[in-house]
C-alpha positions in Angstrom: 61.0 19.0 -57.8 60.0 21.1 -54.8 60.9 24.7 -54.4 63.1 23.9 -51.5 65.1 21.4 -53.5 65.4 23.8 -56.5 66.7 26.5 -54.2 69.1 24.1 -52.6 70.5 22.9 -55.9 71.0 26.6 -57.0 72.8 27.3 -53.7 75.1 24.3 -53.9 75.8 24.9 -57.6 77.3 28.2 -56.7 79.3 27.1 -53.7 82.3 24.6 -54.1 82.5 24.1 -50.3 78.9 23.0 -50.1 79.4 20.7 -53.2 82.3 19.0 -51.3 80.1 18.6 -48.2 77.3 17.0 -50.1 79.7 14.8 -52.0 81.2 13.6 -48.8 77.9 12.3 -47.6 77.7 8.5 -47.9 73.9 8.2 -48.0 71.0 10.2 -49.2 69.9 10.4 -45.5 73.1 12.2 -44.7 72.4 14.6 -47.6 68.9 15.3 -46.3 70.3 15.9 -42.8 72.9 18.4 -44.2 70.2 20.1 -46.2 68.1 20.5 -43.1 71.1 21.9 -41.2 71.2 24.5 -44.0 67.5 25.3 -43.6 66.1 23.2 -46.5 63.3 20.8 -45.8 63.7 18.0 -48.4 63.2 14.2 -48.4 65.1 11.2 -49.6 62.3 10.5 -52.1 62.8 14.0 -53.5 66.5 13.4 -54.0 65.8 10.0 -55.7 63.1 11.4 -57.9 65.3 14.4 -58.9 68.1 12.2 -60.0 65.9 10.3 -62.5 65.6 11.4 -66.1 62.7 10.2 -68.2 63.2 8.4 -71.6 61.5 11.4 -73.3 64.0 13.8 -71.7 66.9 11.6 -72.8 65.5 11.5 -76.4 65.1 15.2 -76.5 68.6 15.9 -75.2 70.2 13.2 -77.5 68.3 14.5 -80.5 69.1 18.1 -79.8 65.6 19.3 -80.3 62.7 20.6 -78.2 62.6 22.8 -75.2 63.7 20.3 -72.5 65.0 21.2 -69.1 67.1 18.4 -67.5 68.1 18.9 -63.9 71.6 17.8 -63.4 72.2 17.7 -59.7 75.5 18.6 -58.2 74.4 17.0 -55.0 74.2 13.4 -55.9 
């Protein structure tokens, strides 16, 4: 995940109004355009990749062990 996308996720996580704006977008392209309007240079591919969780990450979370960070995006 790029630094721009990490920063955007943090900002949106803390702002209900931005969450509503991103949720109102009908496509990832609209989300990318909104992000760019806010000064974040991200791509559709980044959004798609960030929304995927690997099998290993799921196993760690389900098993309750390991030091696993799973990004849960409030944008998608």
